[in-house]
C-alpha positions as CSV (number, residue, x, y, z in Angstrom):
1,X,18.6,-49.6,-11.8
2,X,20.1,-46.3,-10.8
3,X,18.2,-43.9,-8.6
4,X,18.6,-40.1,-8.2
5,X,17.1,-37.4,-6.1
6,X,16.4,-34.0,-7.6
7,X,16.2,-30.7,-5.9
8,X,13.8,-27.9,-7.0
9,X,12.5,-24.7,-5.4
10,X,8.8,-25.0,-5.9
11,X,5.8,-22.8,-5.8
12,X,3.2,-25.5,-4.9
13,X,0.1,-23.6,-4.1
14,X,-2.6,-23.5,-1.4
15,X,-4.7,-20.8,0.5
16,X,-7.4,-18.1,-0.2
17,X,-6.6,-14.5,-1.0
18,X,-7.2,-13.0,-4.4
19,X,-3.9,-12.3,-6.4
20,X,-3.6,-8.8,-7.6
21,X,-1.2,-7.5,-10.3
22,X,0.8,-5.6,-7.7
23,X,1.2,-8.7,-5.6
24,X,2.3,-10.7,-8.6
25,X,4.9,-8.2,-9.8
26,X,6.3,-7.4,-6.4
27,X,6.5,-11.0,-5.1
28,X,10.0,-12.3,-4.5
29,X,11.5,-14.0,-7.6
30,X,13.8,-16.9,-6.7
31,X,16.5,-18.5,-8.8
32,X,17.6,-22.1,-9.1
33,X,18.6,-23.9,-5.9
34,X,22.2,-25.1,-6.6
35,X,23.3,-27.9,-4.3
36,X,26.8,-28.1,-2.9
37,X,28.9,-31.2,-3.7
38,X,27.7,-33.2,-0.7
39,X,24.1,-32.3,-1.4
40,X,23.6,-30.9,2.1
41,X,22.8,-27.3,1.3
42,X,22.0,-25.3,-1.8
43,X,22.4,-21.7,-3.0
44,X,19.7,-19.6,-4.4
45,X,19.2,-15.9,-5.3
46,X,16.2,-13.8,-4.7
47,X,15.2,-10.4,-6.2
48,X,12.2,-8.3,-5.3
49,X,10.7,-5.1,-6.7
50,X,9.0,-2.5,-4.4
51,X,6.3,-0.2,-5.7
52,X,6.9,2.0,-2.6
53,X,10.6,2.7,-3.4
54,X,10.3,1.9,-7.2
55,X,13.5,-0.1,-7.0
56,X,14.7,-3.7,-6.7
57,X,16.7,-5.4,-4.1
58,X,18.5,-8.8,-4.3
59,X,20.1,-11.2,-2.0
60,X,21.6,-14.8,-1.8
61,X,20.5,-17.5,0.6
62,X,21.4,-21.0,1.7
63,X,18.7,-23.7,2.1
64,X,19.2,-26.9,4.1
65,X,18.2,-29.7,1.8
66,X,17.0,-31.9,4.5
67,X,15.1,-29.5,6.7
68,X,14.2,-26.7,4.2
69,X,15.5,-24.0,6.6
70,X,16.9,-21.0,4.9
71,X,19.5,-18.4,5.9
72,X,20.7,-15.3,4.1
73,X,24.2,-15.5,2.8
74,X,24.6,-11.9,1.6
75,X,22.5,-9.0,0.6
76,X,25.3,-7.4,-1.4
77,X,23.6,-6.4,-4.7
78,X,27.0,-6.6,-6.5
79,X,27.2,-10.4,-5.9
80,X,26.0,-12.4,-8.9
81,X,26.4,-15.9,-10.4
82,X,27.5,-17.5,-7.1
83,X,28.6,-21.1,-7.8
84,X,30.3,-23.9,-5.8
85,X,34.0,-24.6,-6.4
86,X,34.9,-28.2,-7.2
87,X,34.6,-30.8,-4.5
88,X,34.7,-28.1,-1.7
89,X,31.5,-28.1,0.3
90,X,31.8,-24.4,1.2
91,X,34.1,-22.8,-1.5
92,X,32.4,-20.3,-3.7
93,X,33.3,-18.3,-6.8
94,X,31.2,-15.4,-8.0
95,X,31.1,-12.3,-10.3
96,X,31.2,-8.9,-8.6
97,X,29.2,-6.8,-11.0
98,X,31.3,-3.7,-10.5
99,X,35.1,-3.1,-10.9
100,X,36.9,-0.8,-8.6
101,X,39.5,0.1,-11.3
102,X,37.8,-0.3,-14.7
103,X,34.5,1.4,-15.4
104,X,32.1,-1.1,-17.0
105,X,34.3,-4.1,-15.9
106,X,33.6,-6.8,-13.4
107,X,35.6,-8.9,-10.9
108,X,35.9,-12.5,-9.9
109,X,35.8,-13.2,-6.2
110,X,36.5,-16.2,-4.0
111,X,34.6,-16.8,-0.7
112,X,33.7,-19.4,1.9
113,X,30.0,-20.1,2.6
114,X,30.8,-20.6,6.3
115,X,32.1,-17.1,6.7
116,X,31.1,-15.3,3.5
117,X,31.6,-11.6,4.6
118,X,35.1,-12.1,6.1
119,X,36.5,-14.7,3.8
120,X,35.9,-13.3,0.4
121,X,38.6,-11.7,-1.7
122,X,39.2,-10.5,-5.2
123,X,40.9,-13.0,-7.5
124,X,40.7,-11.3,-10.9
125,X,39.8,-7.9,-12.5
126,X,38.1,-8.3,-15.8
127,X,38.0,-5.3,-18.2
128,X,34.5,-5.8,-19.6
129,X,31.0,-6.8,-18.3
130,X,31.6,-10.5,-18.5
131,X,28.9,-12.9,-17.3
132,X,27.8,-16.6,-17.6
133,X,30.5,-17.9,-15.2
134,X,31.2,-21.7,-15.6
135,X,34.1,-23.1,-13.6
136,X,35.9,-26.4,-13.4
137,X,38.5,-27.3,-10.8
138,X,41.4,-29.5,-12.1
139,X,43.2,-32.2,-10.2
140,X,46.1,-29.7,-9.7
141,X,43.7,-27.3,-8.0
142,X,43.6,-24.7,-10.8
143,X,40.2,-23.1,-11.5
144,X,39.5,-23.2,-15.3
145,X,36.5,-21.1,-16.2
146,X,34.4,-19.7,-19.1
147,X,32.6,-16.4,-19.3
148,X,31.1,-14.4,-22.2
149,X,30.9,-10.8,-23.4
150,X,30.6,-8.8,-26.5
151,X,33.7,-8.9,-28.7
152,X,35.3,-6.9,-31.4
153,X,36.4,-8.7,-34.6
154,X,40.0,-8.8,-33.3
155,X,38.9,-10.8,-30.2
156,X,39.1,-7.9,-27.7
157,X,36.2,-7.8,-25.3
158,X,33.8,-4.8,-25.8
159,X,33.2,-2.4,-22.9
160,X,30.6,0.2,-23.7
161,X,31.7,2.6,-20.9
162,X,35.1,2.9,-22.5
163,X,33.9,3.6,-26.0
164,X,33.7,7.2,-27.3
165,X,30.4,8.3,-28.8
166,X,30.7,8.3,-32.7
167,X,30.1,11.5,-34.5
168,X,27.4,9.9,-36.8
169,X,24.5,7.7,-35.8
170,X,24.4,6.0,-39.2
171,X,24.1,2.2,-39.6
172,X,25.2,0.5,-42.8
173,X,24.2,-3.1,-43.7
174,X,25.2,-5.3,-46.6
175,X,23.2,-8.3,-45.6
176,X,19.7,-9.0,-44.1
177,X,19.3,-9.5,-40.4
178,X,19.8,-5.8,-39.9
179,X,17.8,-6.0,-36.6
180,X,16.8,-8.9,-34.4
181,X,14.2,-9.2,-31.6
182,X,14.7,-5.7,-30.0
183,X,18.1,-4.5,-31.3
184,X,19.8,-3.4,-34.4
185,X,22.8,-5.6,-35.0
186,X,26.0,-3.9,-34.1
187,X,29.5,-4.6,-35.4
188,X,30.4,-6.5,-32.2
189,X,29.2,-10.0,-31.3
190,X,28.9,-12.4,-28.4
191,X,32.0,-14.5,-27.7
192,X,33.0,-17.1,-25.1
193,X,36.3,-16.4,-23.2
194,X,38.4,-18.8,-21.2
195,X,40.6,-18.1,-18.2
196,X,42.5,-19.8,-15.4
197,X,42.9,-18.9,-11.7
198,X,46.0,-20.3,-10.0
199,X,46.9,-20.3,-6.3
200,X,49.7,-17.7,-5.7
201,X,50.7,-15.7,-2.6
202,X,49.1,-16.7,0.7
203,X,47.5,-19.6,-1.2
204,X,45.0,-17.2,-2.8
205,X,43.8,-17.5,-6.3
206,X,44.8,-15.0,-9.0
207,X,44.3,-14.7,-12.7
208,X,47.0,-16.5,-14.7
209,X,47.4,-14.5,-17.8
210,X,44.8,-12.7,-20.1
211,X,41.4,-14.3,-21.1
212,X,41.3,-16.1,-24.4
213,X,38.6,-15.5,-27.0
214,X,37.5,-19.0,-28.2
215,X,35.1,-17.7,-30.9
216,X,36.5,-14.7,-32.7
217,X,39.1,-16.6,-34.9
218,X,36.4,-18.0,-37.2
219,X,34.5,-15.4,-39.1
220,X,30.7,-15.2,-38.3
221,X,30.8,-17.4,-35.2
222,X,28.8,-16.1,-32.3
223,X,28.1,-17.6,-28.9
224,X,26.0,-17.4,-26.9
225,X,23.5,-16.7,-29.7
226,X,21.3,-13.7,-29.1
227,X,18.7,-12.8,-28.1
228,X,18.0,-15.6,-25.7
229,X,21.4,-17.4,-25.6
230,X,23.2,-17.6,-22.3
231,X,25.5,-19.9,-20.4
232,X,23.4,-22.9,-21.6
233,X,24.9,-22.3,-25.1
234,X,28.4,-23.4,-23.9
235,X,30.0,-25.8,-21.4
236,X,33.4,-26.6,-19.8
237,X,34.6,-30.1,-19.4
238,X,34.9,-31.3,-15.8
239,X,38.7,-31.8,-16.3
240,X,39.0,-28.2,-17.5
241,X,40.6,-29.3,-20.8
242,X,37.8,-28.5,-23.3
243,X,35.1,-26.0,-24.0
244,X,32.0,-26.6,-26.2
245,X,29.8,-23.9,-27.6
246,X,26.9,-23.4,-30.0
247,X,27.0,-21.0,-32.9
248,X,24.8,-20.3,-35.9
249,X,26.2,-21.8,-39.1
250,X,28.8,-19.2,-40.2
251,X,28.5,-20.0,-43.9
252,X,24.7,-19.5,-44.2
253,X,22.6,-16.3,-44.1
254,X,21.3,-15.9,-40.6
255,X,17.8,-14.7,-41.4
256,X,16.9,-17.6,-43.6
257,X,17.7,-20.7,-41.6
258,X,18.0,-22.1,-38.1
259,X,21.1,-24.1,-38.7
260,X,23.7,-24.1,-35.9
261,X,26.5,-26.3,-34.8
262,X,28.3,-27.4,-31.7
263,X,31.9,-26.4,-31.6
264,X,34.7,-28.1,-29.6
265,X,37.9,-26.2,-28.7
266,X,40.7,-26.6,-26.2
267,X,40.1,-24.5,-23.1
268,X,43.5,-22.7,-23.7
269,X,42.5,-21.9,-27.3
270,X,45.6,-23.6,-28.6
271,X,43.6,-24.9,-31.6
272,X,40.8,-23.5,-33.7
273,X,37.3,-24.5,-32.7
274,X,35.9,-27.4,-34.7
275,X,32.2,-28.0,-35.6
276,X,31.6,-31.5,-34.3
277,X,28.3,-31.8,-36.2
278,X,29.0,-29.4,-39.1
279,X,28.5,-30.3,-42.8
280,X,32.1,-31.4,-43.1
281,X,32.3,-33.3,-39.9
282,X,32.7,-37.1,-40.2
283,X,30.1,-38.1,-37.5
284,X,27.4,-35.7,-38.6
285,X,24.0,-37.6,-38.8
286,X,22.7,-37.6,-42.4
287,X,20.0,-35.1,-43.2
288,X,20.2,-33.4,-39.7
289,X,20.7,-29.7,-40.4
290,X,18.6,-27.7,-37.9
291,X,19.3,-25.8,-34.7
292,X,21.8,-27.4,-32.2
293,X,21.6,-26.6,-28.5
294,X,22.5,-27.4,-24.9
295,X,26.0,-28.9,-25.2
296,X,27.0,-30.6,-21.9
297,X,30.1,-32.7,-21.2
298,X,29.9,-36.1,-19.6
299,X,31.4,-36.5,-16.0
300,X,34.5,-38.2,-17.5
301,X,35.0,-35.4,-20.1
302,X,35.0,-37.9,-22.9
303,X,31.6,-37.2,-24.5
304,X,29.3,-34.2,-25.3
305,X,25.6,-34.6,-25.2
306,X,23.5,-32.1,-27.2
307,X,20.1,-31.5,-28.8
308,X,19.5,-30.8,-32.5
309,X,16.5,-30.3,-34.8
310,X,16.5,-31.9,-38.3
311,X,14.8,-29.2,-40.4
312,X,17.0,-26.2,-41.4
313,X,14.2,-23.7,-41.5
314,X,11.8,-24.7,-38.7
315,X,12.3,-23.2,-35.3
316,X,9.8,-25.5,-33.6
317,X,11.1,-28.8,-35.1
318,X,11.4,-31.7,-32.7
319,X,14.8,-31.9,-30.9
320,X,16.6,-35.2,-30.8
321,X,19.4,-36.2,-28.3
322,X,22.9,-36.8,-29.7
323,X,26.1,-37.9,-28.0
324,X,29.5,-37.0,-29.5
325,X,32.6,-39.1,-28.6
326,X,35.7,-36.9,-28.2
327,X,38.7,-38.6,-29.9
328,X,40.0,-39.8,-33.2
329,X,36.8,-41.5,-34.4
330,X,34.5,-38.5,-33.6
331,X,31.4,-40.6,-33.7
332,X,27.9,-39.3,-32.9
333,X,25.2,-41.5,-31.5
334,X,21.5,-40.8,-31.8
335,X,19.3,-41.6,-28.8
336,X,15.6,-42.3,-28.8
337,X,15.2,-41.0,-32.3
338,X,11.6,-42.1,-32.6
339,X,10.4,-40.5,-29.3
340,X,7.6,-38.1,-30.1
341,X,8.7,-35.4,-27.7
342,X,11.2,-32.5,-27.9
343,X,13.6,-32.1,-24.9
344,X,14.5,-28.6,-23.8
345,X,17.5,-29.2,-21.5
346,X,19.8,-32.1,-20.8
347,X,22.1,-33.2,-18.0
348,X,24.3,-36.2,-17.2
349,X,23.9,-38.3,-14.1
350,X,27.1,-38.6,-12.0
351,X,27.9,-42.1,-13.2
352,X,27.8,-41.0,-16.9
353,X,25.4,-43.8,-17.8
354,X,22.1,-41.8,-18.1
355,X,20.8,-38.5,-19.3
356,X,18.1,-36.5,-17.6
357,X,15.9,-34.4,-20.0
358,X,13.5,-31.6,-19.1
359,X,10.8,-32.0,-21.7
360,X,7.4,-30.5,-22.5
361,X,4.8,-33.2,-22.2
362,X,1.0,-32.8,-22.1
363,X,1.0,-29.3,-20.7
364,X,3.8,-29.9,-18.2
365,X,7.6,-29.7,-18.2
366,X,8.5,-33.2,-16.9
367,X,11.9,-34.8,-16.2
368,X,12.7,-38.0,-18.1
369,X,15.6,-40.5,-17.9
370,X,17.4,-41.7,-21.0
371,X,20.2,-44.3,-21.0
372,X,23.2,-43.3,-23.1
373,X,22.9,-46.6,-25.0
374,X,19.2,-46.2,-25.8
375,X,18.1,-47.4,-29.2
376,X,15.9,-45.5,-31.7
377,X,12.7,-47.0,-30.4
378,X,13.4,-46.4,-26.7
379,X,10.7,-44.4,-24.9
380,X,12.1,-42.3,-22.0
381,X,10.2,-42.5,-18.7
382,X,9.3,-39.5,-16.6
383,X,9.8,-39.3,-12.9
384,X,8.0,-36.0,-12.3
385,X,4.4,-35.3,-13.2
386,X,2.5,-32.2,-12.2
387,X,3.9,-28.7,-12.5
388,X,6.9,-27.7,-14.6
389,X,10.5,-28.5,-13.7
390,X,12.6,-25.4,-14.5
391,X,15.9,-26.5,-13.0
392,X,17.3,-29.8,-11.7
393,X,20.5,-31.2,-10.1
394,X,21.7,-34.6,-9.1
395,X,22.4,-35.2,-5.4
396,X,25.0,-37.8,-4.2
397,X,22.5,-39.5,-1.9
398,X,19.8,-41.3,-3.8
399,X,17.2,-42.7,-1.3
400,X,14.6,-43.4,-3.9
401,X,13.5,-42.5,-7.4
402,X,11.5,-39.4,-8.0
403,X,10.5,-36.3,-6.0
404,X,10.6,-37.0,-2.3
405,X,9.3,-33.7,-0.9
406,X,9.0,-29.9,-1.1
407,X,11.5,-27.8,0.6
408,X,10.0,-24.4,0.1
409,X,6.6,-23.2,-1.3
410,X,6.3,-19.6,-2.3
411,X,2.7,-19.3,-1.3
412,X,3.6,-20.4,2.2
413,X,6.3,-17.9,2.8
414,X,5.3,-14.9,0.6
415,X,2.3,-13.0,1.9
416,X,1.4,-11.7,-1.6
417,X,1.1,-15.2,-3.0
418,X,-1.2,-16.7,-0.4
419,X,-4.0,-16.6,-2.9
420,X,-2.5,-19.5,-4.9
421,X,-3.8,-23.0,-4.6
422,X,-3.5,-26.2,-6.5
423,X,-7.2,-26.5,-6.2
424,X,-7.7,-23.5,-8.4
425,X,-7.0,-25.3,-11.7
426,X,-8.0,-28.4,-13.6
427,X,-7.9,-29.7,-17.2
428,X,-10.1,-31.3,-19.7
429,X,-10.1,-32.6,-23.3
430,X,-12.7,-31.9,-26.0
431,X,-13.2,-32.9,-29.6
432,X,-11.4,-30.4,-31.9
433,X,-11.2,-30.0,-35.7
434,X,-9.4,-33.3,-36.3
435,X,-8.3,-34.6,-32.8
436,X,-9.0,-34.2,-29.2
437,X,-7.7,-30.9,-27.8
438,X,-6.4,-30.3,-24.3
439,X,-7.4,-27.2,-22.2
440,X,-6.7,-25.8,-18.7
441,X,-9.4,-24.3,-16.6
442,X,-8.5,-21.9,-13.8
443,X,-10.9,-20.8,-11.1
444,X,-11.1,-17.5,-9.1
445,X,-10.4,-17.4,-5.4
446,X,-13.5,-18.4,-3.5
447,X,-14.9,-20.2,-6.5
448,X,-18.5,-21.5,-6.1
449,X,-19.7,-23.8,-8.8
450,X,-23.3,-22.9,-8.0
451,X,-22.6,-19.4,-9.2
452,X,-21.8,-18.0,-12.7
453,X,-18.5,-16.4,-13.8
454,X,-17.7,-14.8,-17.2
455,X,-15.4,-16.8,-19.5
456,X,-11.9,-15.5,-20.1
457,X,-10.7,-17.3,-23.2
458,X,-6.9,-17.5,-23.3
459,X,-5.1,-18.0,-26.6
460,X,-1.4,-18.8,-26.6
461,X,1.4,-17.6,-28.9
462,X,4.0,-19.4,-30.9
463,X,2.1,-20.5,-32.9
464,X,4.1,-23.6,-31.9
465,X,3.7,-23.1,-28.2
466,X,1.4,-24.1,-25.4
467,X,-0.3,-23.2,-22.1
468,X,1.4,-25.2,-19.3
469,X,1.1,-26.1,-15.7
470,X,3.6,-23.4,-14.9
471,X,4.1,-20.1,-13.1
472,X,4.8,-16.8,-14.9
473,X,4.8,-13.1,-14.1
474,X,3.4,-12.4,-17.6
475,X,0.0,-13.7,-18.5
476,X,-0.5,-15.3,-15.1
477,X,-3.8,-17.3,-15.2
478,X,-4.6,-16.6,-11.6
479,X,-4.3,-12.8,-11.7
480,X,-6.9,-12.8,-14.5
481,X,-9.2,-15.3,-12.8
482,X,-9.1,-13.4,-9.5
483,X,-10.8,-10.4,-11.2
484,X,-13.9,-12.7,-11.3
485,X,-13.5,-15.0,-14.3
486,X,-13.1,-18.6,-15.1
487,X,-10.1,-18.8,-17.4
488,X,-10.1,-21.5,-20.1
489,X,-6.7,-21.9,-21.8
490,X,-6.9,-24.4,-24.7
491,X,-4.0,-26.0,-26.5
492,X,-5.3,-26.1,-30.1
493,X,-3.6,-27.2,-33.3
494,X,0.0,-25.9,-33.3
495,X,0.5,-26.6,-29.6
496,X,3.7,-28.3,-28.4
497,X,4.1,-31.1,-26.0
498,X,1.4,-33.3,-27.5
499,X,3.3,-34.8,-30.4
500,X,4.7,-33.7,-33.7
501,X,1.4,-34.2,-35.6
502,X,-0.5,-31.6,-33.6
503,X,2.4,-29.1,-33.6
504,X,3.2,-29.4,-37.3
505,X,-0.4,-29.3,-38.6
506,X,-0.5,-25.5,-38.2
507,X,1.9,-25.0,-41.1
508,X,0.0,-22.9,-43.7
509,X,-3.1,-23.3,-41.6
510,X,-3.0,-20.4,-39.2
511,X,-6.7,-19.5,-39.6
512,X,-8.2,-22.9,-40.2
513,X,-7.5,-25.9,-37.8
514,X,-6.7,-23.8,-34.7
515,X,-9.6,-21.4,-35.3
516,X,-11.9,-24.4,-35.6
517,X,-10.4,-25.9,-32.4
518,X,-11.1,-22.6,-30.6
519,X,-14.7,-22.4,-31.9
520,X,-15.4,-26.0,-30.8
521,X,-13.7,-25.3,-27.4
522,X,-15.9,-22.3,-26.9
523,X,-19.0,-24.4,-27.8
524,X,-17.9,-27.2,-25.4
525,X,-17.5,-24.7,-22.6
526,X,-20.9,-23.2,-23.3
527,X,-22.6,-26.6,-23.3
528,X,-20.7,-28.2,-20.5
529,X,-20.0,-25.8,-17.6
530,X,-23.0,-24.2,-16.0
531,X,-20.8,-22.0,-13.9
532,X,-19.2,-20.3,-16.9
533,X,-21.1,-17.4,-18.5
534,X,-20.1,-17.4,-22.2
535,X,-22.6,-14.6,-23.0
536,X,-20.4,-12.1,-21.2
537,X,-17.1,-13.7,-22.0
538,X,-13.9,-12.1,-23.3
539,X,-10.9,-13.3,-25.1
540,X,-7.2,-12.4,-25.1
541,X,-4.0,-13.5,-26.8
542,X,-0.4,-12.5,-27.5
543,X,2.0,-13.0,-30.5
544,X,0.3,-15.7,-32.6
545,X,-2.5,-15.4,-30.0
546,X,-2.7,-11.8,-30.9
547,X,-3.0,-12.7,-34.6
548,X,-5.7,-15.2,-33.6
549,X,-7.6,-12.5,-31.7
550,X,-7.4,-10.3,-34.7
551,X,-8.6,-13.2,-36.9
552,X,-11.5,-13.9,-34.4
553,X,-12.5,-10.2,-34.6
554,X,-13.2,-10.6,-38.3
555,X,-14.9,-14.0,-38.0
556,X,-18.2,-15.2,-36.4
557,X,-16.5,-16.3,-33.1
558,X,-15.7,-12.6,-32.5
559,X,-19.4,-11.8,-32.0
560,X,-19.4,-14.3,-29.1
561,X,-17.3,-12.0,-26.9
562,X,-17.9,-8.7,-25.1
563,X,-14.3,-7.6,-25.5
564,X,-11.0,-8.6,-27.1
565,X,-7.4,-8.0,-26.2
566,X,-4.6,-8.4,-28.8
567,X,-1.0,-8.1,-27.7
568,X,1.6,-7.9,-30.5
569,X,-0.4,-9.7,-33.2
570,X,0.1,-9.5,-36.9
571,X,-2.7,-7.8,-38.9
572,X,-1.8,-7.0,-42.5
573,X,-0.7,-10.2,-44.2
574,X,1.9,-8.6,-46.5
575,X,3.6,-6.9,-43.5
576,X,5.0,-10.3,-42.4
577,X,7.9,-9.7,-44.7
578,X,9.1,-6.9,-42.3
579,X,9.9,-9.4,-39.6
580,X,13.5,-10.3,-38.6
581,X,13.5,-14.1,-38.7
582,X,12.6,-14.9,-42.3
583,X,12.9,-18.6,-41.8
584,X,9.9,-18.5,-39.6
585,X,7.4,-17.0,-42.1
586,X,9.0,-19.0,-45.0
587,X,8.4,-22.2,-43.2
588,X,4.9,-21.5,-41.8
589,X,3.7,-20.2,-45.2
590,X,5.4,-22.7,-47.4
591,X,7.8,-20.5,-49.3
592,X,9.0,-17.0,-50.1
593,X,6.9,-13.8,-50.0
594,X,7.1,-13.4,-53.8
595,X,6.6,-17.0,-54.9
596,X,3.9,-17.9,-52.5
597,X,2.0,-14.7,-51.8
598,X,-1.4,-16.4,-51.8
599,X,-0.3,-18.5,-48.7
600,X,0.5,-15.3,-46.8
601,X,-2.8,-13.7,-47.7
602,X,-4.9,-16.8,-47.1
603,X,-5.3,-16.0,-43.4
604,X,-5.3,-12.2,-43.6
605,X,-7.2,-10.4,-40.8
606,X,-7.0,-7.2,-42.8
607,X,-8.9,-8.6,-45.8
608,X,-12.1,-6.4,-46.5
609,X,-14.5,-9.3,-45.9
610,X,-13.1,-9.6,-42.3
611,X,-12.9,-5.9,-41.6
612,X,-16.5,-5.6,-42.4
613,X,-17.3,-7.9,-39.5
614,X,-15.3,-5.9,-36.9
615,X,-17.7,-5.0,-34.1
616,X,-16.3,-6.1,-30.7
617,X,-14.5,-3.6,-28.4
618,X,-10.8,-4.2,-28.7
619,X,-7.7,-3.3,-26.8
620,X,-4.4,-3.4,-28.8
621,X,-0.9,-3.5,-27.2
622,X,2.1,-3.2,-29.4
623,X,5.6,-2.1,-28.2
624,X,8.1,-0.1,-30.3
625,X,11.1,-2.4,-29.9
626,X,9.3,-5.5,-31.1
627,X,11.1,-6.2,-34.3
628,X,9.7,-9.7,-34.7
629,X,6.2,-8.2,-35.1
630,X,6.7,-4.5,-35.9
631,X,4.5,-1.9,-34.2
632,X,3.1,-0.7,-37.6
633,X,0.8,-3.7,-37.6
634,X,-0.8,-2.6,-34.3
635,X,-1.2,0.9,-35.5
636,X,-2.8,-0.3,-38.8
637,X,-5.4,-2.3,-36.9
638,X,-6.1,0.5,-34.5
639,X,-6.6,2.9,-37.5
640,X,-9.1,0.5,-39.0
641,X,-11.0,-0.1,-35.7
642,X,-11.2,3.6,-35.1
643,X,-12.4,4.4,-38.6
644,X,-15.0,1.6,-38.4
645,X,-16.3,3.1,-35.1
646,X,-15.4,0.1,-33.0
647,X,-14.6,1.0,-29.4
648,X,-10.8,0.5,-29.2
649,X,-7.7,1.6,-27.4
650,X,-4.0,1.5,-28.3
651,X,-1.4,0.8,-25.6
652,X,2.3,1.3,-26.6
653,X,5.6,0.9,-24.7
654,X,8.5,2.6,-26.6
655,X,11.1,0.8,-24.4
656,X,9.7,-2.8,-24.5
657,X,10.1,-5.6,-27.0
658,X,7.8,-8.6,-27.6
659,X,7.3,-8.8,-23.9
660,X,6.6,-6.2,-21.2
661,X,9.1,-6.8,-18.4
662,X,9.8,-3.5,-16.7
663,X,7.9,-3.7,-13.4
664,X,6.3,-0.2,-13.7
665,X,5.3,-0.9,-17.3
666,X,3.9,-4.3,-16.3
667,X,1.7,-2.7,-13.8
668,X,0.3,-0.3,-16.4
669,X,-0.2,-3.3,-18.8
670,X,-2.2,-5.2,-16.2
671,X,-4.3,-2.1,-15.3
672,X,-5.2,-1.5,-18.9
673,X,-5.8,-5.1,-19.9
674,X,-7.8,-6.0,-16.9
675,X,-9.6,-2.7,-16.8
676,X,-10.6,-3.1,-20.4
677,X,-12.1,-6.6,-20.1
678,X,-13.8,-5.8,-16.8
679,X,-15.6,-2.8,-18.3
680,X,-17.3,-4.9,-21.0
681,X,-17.8,-8.2,-19.3
682,X,-19.6,-6.6,-16.3
683,X,-17.0,-7.9,-13.8
684,X,-16.3,-4.4,-12.7
685,X,-19.9,-4.0,-11.6
686,X,-19.9,-7.3,-9.6
687,X,-16.4,-7.1,-8.0
688,X,-15.7,-3.8,-6.3
689,X,-12.0,-4.8,-6.0
690,X,-11.6,-5.4,-9.8
691,X,-9.3,-3.3,-11.8
692,X,-11.0,-0.4,-13.5
693,X,-10.0,1.8,-16.5
694,X,-11.1,4.7,-14.3
695,X,-7.9,4.1,-12.3
696,X,-5.7,4.8,-15.2
697,X,-2.2,5.8,-13.9
698,X,-0.9,7.4,-17.1
699,X,-2.5,10.1,-19.2
700,X,-4.8,9.1,-22.0
701,X,-4.4,10.9,-25.3
702,X,-7.8,11.6,-27.0
703,X,-8.2,14.3,-29.7
704,X,-11.5,13.1,-31.0
705,X,-14.2,15.8,-31.1
């Protein structure tokens, strides 16, 4: 039995001060704690926004893994992507985000953690805004590395600051996928580049030749894949010989499928990249055609572990673990094929005998172990339980299995987060439409079960998604609860982490099973918790949750709430065809828009019979750069509500996408959302510190007579 210790920077909670939107948004945001080779210290980054200066600051720190003591390494805001070098306990490599000689470029620097300021030096000047640094130190001492940037078709890296402005702003497209998420697709694309640093004069490292584009020589390849792809889309082998990367299937239309492959290529680009699990590859598992992700090399550089979905048109299909053997036989092994969970990330242990998986499970992101020789019926075992593991690393010392302690808790060191406590949340199950449904319950600071608090009913997006035991600066349970609510966040049909059956049952059932689950959940809360006031409750949801709030508005459950909040939800059934990812709607509604129109219209919040029921005050938020759910749907619903005489407000951010991430915009978002529900629930009258719409910090446009 092997044992391993894992390091994570936690935000375990405990104290008693209400959490405000300002405190949430301006609290320090810490990155992963990356241990050095000996496992004695770890690096982590911190950034923080100030509403006083309206600017952000950032810095890097070291944390002692045994004592938890921290010390600042540097507050140079140009330092990014710090990483340890090979077996050196203090050697560091990082990207300097500016370039002294090339506008828009970056630099690679070397430093020593024991004397960072005086030891650092520039090792390479890169002519574009490269990021995603991944190094490997070879036996000879060379530093092989991978980075990525936008690329022209000829393989040259794209640098926006060196490009002249075109005379025309026209865009011309000959294929669908003209725009995706929040951007119109350009003629450039993401590409992985390889490079080598060698020791030269004064035993300092310098770039040995130009970077090599590993992606551009095959038409239609792109890695990392936008909009969410990053360095997890590629990996470098520990011996520096190989690179592996993910790309969408180049031979298929991008908007209609999720198919992607893992490519293997020599680090020096001496051979063309090869799809190890493509349709023509000898080891490709039969019938497995969906999205591939998270390629990671084994410690001996002889294998690649990766994740892949089976269905070619289902973005929430279950991921299965595969291991590819590099060499002449090119075999692919399938691990724990029957396991009813979908891993998100994957890493090897140092001995190469076991994989560790971060996997959503029962409302948590747990870590599981999986032997590399596991059979189909093997069930991985978890060694973390509460909370959600967002990053994990193996340490060389392994005193015992599992989490042995907490090194740093945000609520203990950040004054603005002292209102967080593990006592503020709980969970329960109730009988839904066809199975038991899980729900979280979150209490306000100073909660007293002998008192009564309005219900805040939280509805998650996806629709294949879930509410989890996790921390977020968007839709943070505690910020809403601390206005004076008890938050109930159910995981109805369509939710992930509870098995394929619950997730998949929402297909072509957007308004049936999940709506019934929410109705039954509301009834359970009403009949079970004396401290929850459902008569003055409110409901809110985003994305699919926004659709569901729109659906609730036109159905009987809508009359149970004093106010509703819908963020980026669909309204007119036929408008779904204007989305970017057609595979999504064609999967969830069982076919194309023209051949299966009845499916699209079956759950149509804009149908007259639903509009005639509209009566509950409603706040709508829809941003202009949300191309997955275009802003026209939000405007259409606002028009209907206004013409029907239903109290309503429309909040728009022209510079945001499906999410609101700019700190100043986020503050306005919270002020409007919380002010809206507080006005109608009565919380504003009971809690003098609650957010009020009277405190609006941007002008309100109202031309009504």
